[in-house]
DODO-665822 format. One record per residue (C-alpha): x, y, z; residue in three letters. Coordinates in steps of 0.25 Angstrom, whole numbers, padded with zeros to 4 digits, always signed. Layout:
N
XYZAla
...
# end
This chain:
669
+0087+0209-0003Met
+0087+0217-0015Ser
+0074+0219-0023Glu
+0080+0211-0035Phe
+0083+0199-0025Glu
+0069+0200-0020Ala
+0064+0197-0033Tyr
+0074+0187-0038Arg
+0067+0175-0031Ser
+0053+0179-0036Leu
+0059+0180-0050Phe
+0065+0166-0050Val
+0052+0160-0044Ala
+0043+0166-0055Glu
+0054+0164-0066Ser
+0055+0149-0062Arg
+0040+0148-0064Glu
+0040+0154-0077Asn
+0052+0145-0081His
+0045+0132-0077Glu
+0032+0137-0085Asn
+0041+0140-0097Leu
+0047+0126-0097Val
+0034+0119-0095Lys
+0027+0126-0106Asn
+0039+0124-0115Leu
+0038+0109-0114Leu
+0023+0110-0117Ile
+0025+0118-0130Ile
+0036+0108-0135Glu
+0025+0098-0136Lys
+0016+0107-0144Gly
+0010+0121-0145Ser
+0003+0126-0133Asp
-0001+0140-0133Pro
-0003+0140-0118Glu
+0011+0135-0115Ala
+0017+0145-0125Ile
+0010+0156-0117Gly
+0015+0151-0104Glu
+0029+0150-0110Ile
+0028+0164-0115Phe
+0023+0170-0102Arg
+0034+0163-0094Ser
+0046+0167-0102Ile
+0040+0181-0103His
+0039+0182-0088Thr
+0053+0176-0086Leu
+0058+0187-0096Lys
+0052+0198-0089Gly
+0055+0194-0075Ala
+0070+0192-0079Ser
+0071+0205-0086Ala
+0065+0212-0073Ser
+0075+0205-0064Met
+0087+0209-0074Gly
+0090+0194-0078Phe
+0094+0198-0092Ala
+0099+0184-0097His
+0086+0177-0092Leu
+0078+0188-0098Glu
+0085+0187-0112His
+0083+0172-0112Leu
+0068+0173-0109Cys
+0066+0185-0119His
+0072+0176-0130Thr
+0064+0164-0126Met
+0052+0173-0126Glu
+0055+0176-0141Asp
+0054+0162-0144Val
+0041+0159-0137Phe
+0035+0171-0144Gln
+0037+0164-0157Leu
+0031+0151-0152Ile
+0020+0158-0146Arg
+0016+0166-0159Asn
+0017+0153-0167Gly
+0030+0158-0175Ser
+0038+0146-0170Ala
+0035+0132-0165Ala
+0041+0124-0153Met
+0051+0114-0157Thr
+0059+0104-0148Gln
+0072+0112-0151Asp
+0066+0125-0147Leu
+0060+0118-0135Gly
+0074+0114-0131Asn
+0080+0128-0133Leu
+0069+0134-0125Leu
+0070+0124-0114Leu
+0085+0127-0114Ser
+0082+0141-0112Cys
+0072+0138-0100Ser
+0084+0130-0094Asp
+0092+0142-0095Met
+0081+0151-0089Ile
+0081+0141-0077Glu
+0096+0142-0075Glu
+0095+0157-0075Met
+0084+0157-0065Leu
+0092+0147-0056Asp
+0104+0158-0057Asp
+0094+0169-0053Ile
+0089+0161-0041Glu
+0103+0159-0037Gly
+0105+0174-0036Gly
+0111+0176-0050Gly
+0106+0184-0062Asp
+0107+0173-0073Ser
+0118+0180-0080Ser
+0127+0169-0077Ser
+0119+0160-0086Leu
+0119+0165-0101Asn
+0107+0161-0109Pro
+0113+0166-0122Glu
+0114+0152-0128Glu
+0099+0150-0126Asn
+0096+0164-0131Ile
+0104+0162-0144Thr
+0097+0149-0146Ala
+0083+0156-0145Leu
+0087+0167-0154Lys
+0092+0158-0164Ala
+0079+0150-0164Trp
+0072+0164-0165Leu
+0081+0167-0177Gly
+0077+0154-0183Gly
+0063+0157-0182Gln
+0064+0171-0189Gln
+0072+0165-0200Ser
+0063+0153-0202Gly
+0074+0143-0201Ser
+0069+0129-0201Pro
+0077+0126-0189Ala
+0072+0137-0181Ala
+0067+0128-0170Gly
+0081+0122-0167Ala
+0092+0127-0158Thr
+0101+0136-0165Pro
+0115+0134-0172Ala
+0116+0120-0167Gly
+0118+0125-0153Lys
+0111+0115-0144Asn
+0103+0123-0134Val
+0095+0113-0127Val
+0088+0110-0113Thr
+0095+0105-0101Lys
+0087+0092-0103Ala
+0092+0090-0117Ala
+0106+0093-0114Ala
+0110+0078-0113Ala
+0104+0075-0126Ala
+0111+0086-0133Glu
+0125+0081-0127Lys
+0123+0067-0131Ser
+0115+0069-0144Gly
+0105+0060-0140Lys
+0090+0063-0139Ser
+0087+0055-0127Ser
+0100+0055-0119Pro
+0102+0045-0107Glu
+0112+0053-0098Pro
+0123+0046-0090Glu
+0119+0046-0075Gln
+0129+0048-0064Pro
+0132+0035-0056Ala
+0136+0043-0044Ala
+0138+0057-0038Ile
+0153+0060-0039Pro
+0159+0059-0025Gly
+0146+0052-0020Asp
+0149+0038-0015Ser
+0134+0034-0013Arg
+0129+0022-0021Pro
+0121+0026-0033Val
+0108+0018-0037Phe
+0099+0018-0049Asp
+0084+0016-0045Ile
+0072+0014-0053Arg
+0058+0017-0047Ile
+0046+0012-0054Ile
+0033+0018-0050Val
+0020+0009-0050Ala
+0012+0011-0063Asn
-0001+0013-0054Glu
+0006+0025-0048Cys
-0002+0038-0052Leu
+0009+0048-0050Met
+0022+0041-0054Lys
+0030+0054-0054Asp
+0026+0057-0040Val
+0029+0043-0035Arg
+0042+0042-0042Ala
+0047+0056-0037Leu
+0044+0051-0022Leu
+0053+0039-0024Ala
+0064+0048-0030Val
+0063+0058-0018Asn
+0064+0046-0009Asn
+0077+0041-0016Leu
+0082+0055-0016Glu
+0082+0056+0000Ser
+0092+0044+0000Leu
+0102+0049-0010Gly
+0105+0058-0022Thr
+0098+0055-0035Ile
+0107+0056-0047Leu
+0096+0054-0057Phe
+0082+0051-0058Ser
+0073+0049-0071Asn
+0064+0055-0071Pro
+0070+0066-0063Thr
+0063+0072-0050Lys
+0058+0084-0058Asp
+0052+0075-0069Gln
+0045+0067-0058Leu
+0040+0080-0052Asp
+0034+0084-0065Glu
+0027+0070-0067Gly
+0037+0063-0076Thr
+0038+0048-0072Cys
+0034+0036-0080Asp
+0035+0027-0068Gly
+0050+0024-0067Thr
+0061+0033-0061Val
+0076+0030-0062Leu
+0084+0036-0050Val
+0099+0036-0048Arg
+0103+0039-0034Ile
+0116+0040-0025Ala
+0112+0035-0011Ser
+0119+0027+0000Asp
+0105+0023+0006Ala
+0106+0009-0001Gly
+0097+0002-0011Glu
+0086-0002-0001Asp
+0084+0011+0004Ala
+0084+0018-0010Leu
+0074+0007-0015Lys
+0065+0009-0002Thr
+0065+0024-0005Ala
+0060+0023-0019Ala
+0050+0013-0016Gln
+0036+0015-0011Gly
+0021+0015-0015Ser
+0018+0015-0030Glu
+0033+0012-0033Ile
+0033-0001-0042Ala
+0048-0004-0041Ala
+0061+0002-0037Val
+0074-0004-0043Glu
+0088+0000-0038Ile
+0102-0003-0042Ala
+0116+0003-0041Pro
+0119+0013-0052Ala
+0124+0007-0064Gly
+0116-0006-0061Thr
+0103-0008-0069Pro
+0091-0007-0060Val
+0083-0016-0068Ser
+0085-0024-0081Glu
+0085-0017-0094Gly
+0087-0003-0087Thr
+0099+0005-0087Ala
+0105+0008-0073Ala
+0106+0023-0074Ser
+0093+0030-0073Pro
+0090+0038-0086Val
+0093+0053-0083Gly
+0083+0064-0085Pro
+0078+0065-0099Ser
+0080+0077-0108Pro
+0065+0079-0109Ala
+0064+0081-0095Asn
+0075+0090-0091Gly
+0087+0081-0088Gly
+0100+0087-0085Glu
+0113+0085-0094Lys
+0120+0072-0094Ser
+0129+0063-0102Gly
+0141+0073-0098Thr
+0151+0072-0087Pro
+0143+0081-0079Lys
+0132+0070-0078Ala
+0140+0063-0068Ala
+0135+0073-0057Ala
+0122+0070-0051Pro
+0111+0077-0058Val
+0100+0081-0049Gln
+0086+0087-0051Asp
+0087+0102-0050Lys
+0080+0106-0037Ala
+0075+0120-0035Arg
+0069+0125-0022Glu
+0055+0131-0024Val
+0056+0144-0017Lys
+0044+0152-0021Asn
+0029+0147-0022Leu
+0017+0154-0028Arg
+0005+0152-0020Val
-0009+0155-0024Asp
-0013+0167-0016Ile
-0026+0161-0012His
-0019+0150-0005Gln
-0011+0160+0003Leu
-0025+0166+0007Asp
-0030+0153+0011His
-0017+0150+0020Ile
-0020+0164+0026Met
-0034+0161+0029Asn
-0029+0148+0036Leu
-0019+0157+0044Val
-0030+0166+0048Glu
-0038+0154+0053Asp
-0025+0150+0061Leu
-0024+0164+0067Val
-0039+0164+0071Ile
-0038+0150+0078Asn
-0025+0154+0085Arg
-0032+0165+0092Gly
-0043+0154+0096Arg
-0033+0144+0101Leu
-0026+0155+0109Lys
-0039+0159+0115Gln
-0042+0145+0119Ile
-0028+0143+0125Ala
-0030+0156+0133Asp
-0043+0151+0139Glu
-0039+0137+0143His
-0024+0141+0148Lys
-0018+0128+0143Ile
-0003+0129+0143Lys
-0001+0118+0132Glu
-0011+0124+0123Met
-0005+0138+0125Asp
+0008+0133+0121Glu
+0002+0126+0108Ala
-0006+0139+0105Ile
+0007+0147+0106Gly
+0014+0138+0096Met
+0002+0138+0087Val
+0001+0153+0088Glu
+0015+0155+0084Arg
+0014+0146+0072Ser
+0001+0153+0067Val
+0008+0167+0069Ala
+0020+0162+0061Asp
+0010+0156+0050Leu
+0002+0169+0050Gln
+0015+0178+0048Asn
+0020+0169+0037Leu
+0007+0169+0030Met
+0006+0184+0031Met
+0020+0185+0026Thr
+0017+0176+0014Ile
+0005+0185+0010Arg
+0013+0198+0011Met
+0016+0204-0003Ile
+0026+0216-0006Pro
+0018+0228-0011Leu
+0027+0228-0023Asn
+0017+0219-0029His
+0008+0231-0030Ile
+0018+0242-0030Phe
+0025+0237-0043Asn
+0013+0239-0051Arg
+0011+0254-0048Leu
+0023+0260-0056Pro
+0016+0256-0068Arg
+0003+0263-0063Val
+0011+0276-0060Val
+0017+0276-0074Arg
+0004+0274-0081Asp
-0004+0285-0073Val
+0008+0295-0074Ala
+0009+0293-0089Gln
-0006+0294-0091Tyr
-0006+0307-0083Asp
+0007+0312-0089Gly
+0014+0313-0076Lys
+0028+0309-0072Glu
+0029+0300-0059Val
+0040+0293-0051Glu
+0034+0282-0044Phe
+0042+0276-0032Val
+0038+0263-0024Ile
+0044+0260-0011Glu
+0042+0248-0001Gly
+0036+0238-0011Gly
+0041+0227-0003Asp
+0032+0230+0009Thr
+0022+0218+0010Glu
+0007+0217+0012Leu
-0002+0206+0013Asp
-0008+0201+0000Arg
-0023+0204+0005Ser
-0018+0219+0007Val
-0010+0219-0006Met
-0022+0215-0014Asp
-0030+0227-0010Gly
-0019+0237-0012Leu
-0017+0237-0027Asn
-0029+0246-0031Asp
-0027+0257-0020Pro
-0012+0259-0023Leu
-0015+0259-0038Leu
-0026+0270-0036His
-0016+0278-0027Leu
-0005+0277-0037Ile
-0014+0282-0048Arg
-0019+0294-0039Asn
-0005+0298-0035Ala
+0000+0299-0050Val
-0014+0304-0056Asn
-0018+0314-0045His
-0005+0316-0037Gly
+0006+0318-0047Ile
+0005+0331-0055Glu
+0008+0332-0070Ala
+0023+0335-0072Pro
+0021+0349-0076Asp
+0012+0352-0064Val
+0023+0346-0055Arg
+0034+0354-0062Glu
+0026+0367-0060Lys
+0024+0364-0045Ala
+0040+0362-0043Gly
+0039+0347-0043Lys
+0047+0337-0052Pro
+0039+0333-0064Arg
+0039+0318-0060Lys
+0030+0315-0048Gly
+0033+0305-0037Phe
+0024+0294-0032Val
+0029+0285-0021Arg
+0023+0272-0016Leu
+0029+0266-0004Ser
+0026+0255+0007Ala
+0031+0251+0020His
+0027+0244+0033Arg
+0023+0252+0045Asp
+0021+0243+0057Arg
+0009+0234+0054Asp
+0005+0242+0041Asn
+0010+0244+0027Val
+0010+0258+0022Ile
+0009+0262+0007Ile
+0012+0276+0004Glu
+0009+0283-0010Leu
+0015+0297-0011Ser
+0016+0307-0022Asp
+0022+0321-0024Asp
+0010+0326-0032Gly
+0000+0337-0030Ala
-0006+0331-0018Gly
-0021+0331-0014Ile
-0028+0344-0018Asn
-0037+0345-0005Val
-0045+0357-0011Glu
-0048+0349-0023Lys
-0052+0337-0015Val
-0062+0345-0007Lys
-0068+0352-0019Asn
-0070+0338-0026Lys
-0076+0333-0013Ala
-0086+0345-0013Val
-0088+0343-0028Glu
-0092+0328-0025Arg
-0101+0332-0014Gly
-0093+0324-0003Leu
-0091+0337+0006Ile
-0096+0351+0006Ser
-0088+0363+0004Lys
-0088+0366+0019Glu
-0083+0352+0022Gln
-0072+0354+0012Ala
-0067+0367+0018Ala
-0066+0360+0031Gly
-0058+0348+0026Leu
-0043+0347+0029Asn
-0033+0340+0020Thr
-0035+0326+0026Asp
-0050+0327+0025Asp
-0049+0331+0011Ala
-0040+0320+0007Ile
-0050+0311+0014Glu
-0060+0315+0003Leu
-0051+0308-0008Leu
-0056+0295-0002Phe
-0070+0297-0004Gln
-0076+0287-0014Pro
-0075+0292-0029Gly
-0068+0305-0025Phe
-0057+0310-0035Ser
-0050+0323-0038Thr
-0048+0319-0052Ala
-0052+0330-0062Asp
-0055+0321-0073Lys
-0057+0306-0075Ile
-0045+0299-0081Thr
-0040+0284-0083Asp
-0032+0286-0070Ile
-0041+0292-0060Ser
-0054+0300-0058Gly
-0063+0287-0060Arg
-0070+0290-0047Gly
-0061+0280-0039Val
-0054+0288-0028Gly
-0046+0285-0016Leu
-0058+0279-0009Asp
-0054+0266-0017Val
-0040+0267-0011Val
-0045+0269+0004Arg
-0056+0258+0003Arg
-0045+0248-0003Ala
-0035+0251+0008Ile
-0045+0251+0019Glu
-0050+0237+0014Ser
-0035+0233+0017Leu
-0036+0239+0031Lys
-0027+0250+0027Gly
-0028+0265+0027Thr
-0025+0276+0017Val
-0019+0290+0021Arg
-0016+0302+0012Val
-0007+0314+0014Glu
-0006+0325+0003Ser
+0000+0338+0002Thr
-0004+0347-0009Met
+0006+0349-0020Gly
+0016+0339-0013Lys
+0009+0325-0015Gly
+0001+0314-0008Ser
+0004+0302+0001Arg
-0006+0290+0002Phe
-0003+0280+0013Glu
-0009+0266+0014Leu
-0008+0259+0027Leu
-0011+0244+0026Leu
-0010+0232+0035Pro
+0000+0222+0029Pro
-0011+0211+0031Thr
-0026+0211+0033Met
-0028+0196+0037Ala
-0022+0195+0051Ile
-0022+0208+0060Val
-0020+0211+0075Asp
-0033+0217+0081Val
-0038+0221+0095Met
-0051+0214+0099Ile
-0061+0223+0107Val
-0075+0222+0111Arg
-0086+0233+0107Ile
-0100+0230+0114Ser
-0095+0216+0117Gly
-0091+0213+0102Lys
-0077+0210+0098Arg
-0070+0219+0088Val
-0056+0218+0082Ala
-0048+0231+0080Ile
-0035+0230+0072Pro
-0023+0234+0080Ile
-0017+0242+0070Asn
-0029+0252+0071Ser
-0029+0253+0086Ile
-0021+0265+0092Ile
-0025+0263+0107Glu
-0035+0257+0117Val
-0040+0267+0128Ala
-0051+0267+0139Asn
-0064+0273+0134Phe
-0068+0284+0143Gln
-0082+0288+0139Lys
-0083+0301+0146Asp
-0071+0306+0137Ala
-0079+0305+0124Thr
-0083+0317+0117His
-0093+0320+0105Gln
-0087+0327+0093Ile
-0098+0329+0083Gly
-0103+0315+0080Lys
-0091+0308+0085Asn
-0088+0303+0099Glu
-0073+0306+0103Thr
-0064+0304+0114Ile
-0051+0311+0119Leu
-0040+0301+0120Leu
-0026+0305+0123Arg
-0029+0319+0119Glu
-0035+0315+0105Glu
-0049+0315+0101Val
-0053+0301+0096Ile
-0066+0298+0089Gln
-0074+0286+0095Ile
-0080+0276+0085Ser
-0090+0267+0092Arg
-0093+0255+0084Leu
-0107+0253+0090Asp
-0114+0251+0076Asp
-0104+0239+0074Met
-0103+0233+0088Phe
-0113+0239+0097Gly
-0114+0249+0108Asn
-0100+0253+0113Ser
-0104+0263+0124Ser
-0098+0254+0135Asp
-0085+0253+0129Cys
-0073+0256+0138Thr
-0061+0255+0128Val
-0057+0264+0116Leu
-0049+0258+0105Val
-0042+0269+0097Val
-0040+0266+0082Val
-0034+0274+0071Gln
-0036+0275+0056Tyr
-0027+0284+0048Gln
-0025+0296+0057Lys
-0039+0295+0064Arg
-0042+0288+0077Lys
-0055+0283+0083Cys
-0058+0275+0095Ser
-0067+0263+0096Val
-0074+0260+0110Pro
-0073+0245+0114Val
-0077+0237+0126Asp
-0064+0229+0128Val
-0051+0226+0121Val
-0049+0211+0121Glu
-0035+0211+0115Gly
-0027+0210+0102Lys
-0028+0198+0092Gln
-0022+0194+0079Glu
-0034+0191+0070Val
-0038+0187+0056Val
-0047+0198+0049Val
-0057+0192+0039Lys
-0064+0201+0030Pro
-0079+0203+0031Leu
-0087+0193+0022Ser
-0093+0198+0009Gly
-0107+0195+0016Phe
-0104+0206+0026Ile
-0097+0216+0017Gly
-0088+0227+0022Asn
-0091+0234+0036Ile
-0085+0247+0038Arg
-0076+0246+0051Gly
-0074+0231+0050Ile
-0063+0225+0042Ser
-0066+0210+0045Gly
-0068+0200+0055Leu
-0059+0191+0064Thr
-0061+0178+0071Ile
-0056+0178+0085Leu
-0050+0166+0093Gly
-0064+0163+0100Asp
-0071+0163+0086Gly
-0077+0177+0088Asp
-0078+0185+0075Val
-0074+0199+0077Val
-0075+0211+0067Pro
-0062+0219+0064Val
-0063+0234+0064Leu
-0058+0241+0052Asp
-0053+0255+0058Val
-0051+0261+0045Asn
-0065+0260+0040Thr
-0071+0261+0054Met
-0065+0275+0055Met
# end
């Protein structure tokens, strides 16, 4: 699917919302001036215009632009709303709806020419400028009217009674006229009448109803509904379907026969004021049915999704509990039922996780403007390329990613890319290059930001660190490139020579690292002097439900994320060595530090198993008593009363109700 097609459905869904808002508020200002309604109209038509232009729907954009000119005059008080102007604008809104239908069907609206509507709008605008007394009327006697008023225009009547078809051509089913009278004491006459009409519709084809189903749905009902229906179910069945509680009477007769004394047999068609279709013409012989449109997109409050996610997490926890009970009691029937529940919960969990996934484009698309502004401020030329914006992340991860990316982008342009003259002298193109990309790698999402700038000046970083008292000159001399780059992540560290509006405010890369680590991710940096730098953010696609290994340390249960574990090995105490202050072990020809978590979980001197974990390129091992096995768990953040604990990312509840801490290998190391 092309990028254009991917955005088509989103465009149609949002445009229909704006169209409905436009029509609703047009009807409000027809009754009298309402600044709030005028503001809503202007917002809707402006959004429609901008979205149409961005998608390349020129005809729709032109119509919206001309309508916006009209609304501008109404908004600033230069023109007043009249009935004729209302008819003209509603006619234009009908055209917008038809064009949206065409776009939803795969077209580009070019087959529908809104020129007649645009000409009428421009004639009205011209009348306003000339001060013509008839400025509010439709131009040059050309009747541009709404669909609802089309029948009135044809017949010359102000309140037409269109002919109703006696039958569907080629359909031999009998046709009946039915009058449904809702009881006076019914508090929701429209809802009760709509139920009766829906019951009738299940027995045949409704040719007309007055009020229409749409009008009933909008609350239009005085207690009486007239329906013409083609059905072979018989009068008794139709009458029974329409009857029910709070229905005072149901009168039925064959079409053409009065259903009651003094009442015309034919139900009165949809009135012009309520959006009825054209009638009184030969085409009226065809059945006119309400225009049904399937709702394909829903907007849901994000807090409701969070609540559903919490319920799914509870199901995951209880799934583990049920499975544990089934394993203990060995009941075959229960095992089978638990298996079915487990599959359903897993499917629900995967579906919920998918719904919460958001493309990175939601953040990436804001960044070209940042690059442009920073480059212009610094007098630099920068080409910015984005790749992999369709890669998805959970909303909870996405929320915390905006600020770190913004900071890295600013750094890349402000600190990384050189001025055009400097680049030219170094044999580089005057225009610098910055690339932001994202892709999936097994269970993680990797975001890379690279530039072809000056790279990180390691000596300058060391000198700044010495100047700030972070390290001594002797320590600086012994630092390699990776260690020097690590200094950039010290709180408040910056290599900026002067304070500007872009950088040098005492906020360094430590903000980026803290934010990424709070998302259970990692930051890696590679840089070559004179050639550029590369920042890599390694993020989990979601933080809510993760696979962990349950272990015991000093008898206490601990959960370690599976994606941090390299291997599990036997712990041979006589193979340990002391290097400086660190206890180490030689494992597979590699010296690995031992991290005893005695201060958190108690004495680990009797542990017999080593769990080897990795953060970035560093490895360490955690001694444990026993490995219980792998589980999928819900990680809940530590409460505000406890605060942040270094080395602990959250808590989880196991199937037996035990509350277990989850290790955060990133901060632990």
